[in-house]
SETI-265286 format. One line per 2 residues: number of its first residue (from 1); for each residue x, y, z of C-alpha. Coordinates in Angstrom, 3 decimals, decimal comma, padded with zeros to 6 digits. Layout:
NUM) X/Y/Z ~ ...
This chain:
1) -069,110/042,864/082,522 ~ -071,688/040,536/080,897
3) -074,345/043,145/080,099 ~ -074,783/041,944/076,515
5) -075,901/038,420/077,494 ~ -078,728/037,057/079,598
7) -076,900/035,021/082,213 ~ -077,477/033,915/085,767
9) -074,114/034,319/087,460 ~ -073,549/033,354/091,080
11) -070,431/034,468/092,866 ~ -069,543/036,446/095,953
13) -070,940/039,709/094,577 ~ -073,890/038,535/092,433
15) -076,300/036,474/094,498 ~ -079,589/035,278/093,035
17) -082,770/033,746/094,439 ~ -082,056/030,126/093,511
19) -078,682/028,941/094,688 ~ -077,069/026,177/092,630
21) -076,977/023,056/094,794 ~ -073,635/021,629/095,898
23) -072,456/018,761/093,730 ~ -070,529/017,864/090,592
25) -071,912/019,028/087,249 ~ -070,985/018,750/083,584
27) -070,113/022,274/082,458 ~ -068,749/024,360/079,607
29) -066,460/027,377/079,976 ~ -068,369/030,216/078,276
31) -066,386/033,328/079,263 ~ -063,053/034,432/080,706
33) -062,707/038,112/081,496 ~ -060,216/040,190/083,463
35) -061,212/042,529/086,283 ~ -059,737/043,949/089,458
37) -061,050/044,009/092,999 ~ -059,636/044,429/096,503
39) -057,466/041,357/095,929 ~ -055,884/042,825/092,766
41) -055,983/041,560/089,172 ~ -058,363/038,625/088,649
43) -059,743/036,498/085,832 ~ -063,411/035,553/086,055
45) -064,215/032,135/084,587 ~ -067,909/031,649/083,774
47) -069,089/028,044/083,486 ~ -072,521/027,096/082,116
49) -073,914/023,993/083,813 ~ -075,062/021,374/081,309
51) -076,886/018,827/083,455 ~ -079,056/018,382/086,485
53) -081,739/020,610/087,909 ~ -079,585/023,686/087,344
55) -078,798/023,070/083,661 ~ -078,318/026,432/081,954
57) -077,264/028,258/085,117 ~ -073,933/030,039/084,968
59) -071,489/030,092/087,853 ~ -068,430/032,333/087,991
61) -065,211/031,678/089,843 ~ -062,373/034,172/089,899
63) -058,679/033,703/090,510 ~ -055,459/035,655/090,178
65) -053,566/035,093/086,917 ~ -049,906/034,291/086,546
67) -048,848/031,580/088,935 ~ -048,391/028,127/087,362
69) -049,417/026,589/090,694 ~ -052,226/029,033/091,514
71) -056,008/028,630/091,566 ~ -056,479/029,826/087,964
73) -053,970/027,291/086,614 ~ -055,627/024,581/088,723
75) -059,107/025,414/087,377 ~ -057,846/025,491/083,775
77) -055,901/022,213/083,973 ~ -059,105/020,157/083,487
79) -059,654/022,099/080,260 ~ -056,237/021,186/078,891
81) -054,389/024,401/079,778 ~ -050,867/024,257/081,175
83) -050,656/027,777/082,588 ~ -052,818/030,171/084,595
85) -053,035/033,147/082,259 ~ -055,859/035,143/080,689
87) -054,723/033,930/077,252 ~ -054,910/030,282/078,378
89) -058,359/030,907/079,883 ~ -059,666/032,498/076,701
91) -058,239/029,640/074,610 ~ -060,238/027,198/076,757
93) -063,616/028,866/076,077 ~ -066,004/026,307/074,618
95) -064,311/023,335/076,285 ~ -066,183/021,061/078,665
97) -065,280/019,597/082,037 ~ -066,928/018,733/085,336
99) -067,096/021,323/088,108 ~ -067,489/020,759/091,835
101) -069,825/023,360/093,336 ~ -069,420/024,150/097,016
103) -071,314/026,745/099,052 ~ -069,541/029,464/100,966
105) -070,596/032,604/102,807 ~ -069,561/036,230/102,614
107) -068,489/038,134/105,718 ~ -072,053/039,439/105,929
109) -073,395/035,876/105,920 ~ -074,804/035,682/102,374
111) -074,437/032,194/100,909 ~ -072,979/031,789/097,410
113) -072,145/028,930/095,063 ~ -068,492/028,728/094,062
115) -066,427/026,352/091,973 ~ -064,118/024,424/094,244
117) -062,458/022,263/091,563 ~ -062,635/021,239/087,920
119) -062,200/017,707/086,564 ~ -061,289/016,540/083,055
């Protein structure tokens, strides 16, 4: 999906050696792309961290599009969007916010860094 850019993405399927530490970081939305997985249609939001030890790292969080009260709409609200659509996500590319990183684990026990919440 991001083959044309050199990025370090951390999500449930792409796990790298250095895990981004839990915390709140200044970030910029750098990509919003659709894909599908076992949960159906999703939008992947890629945030580049701008401060701290992990400045430059990119963290992806995905969510289902469509619902005005869903996870995608919630993540985009801090970027000024009022709906949870792919179009709203793409319009927010280049905008900055703060992201709260929280660790989780896959069913196989691999730890990943995910975006729990965004703040304006």
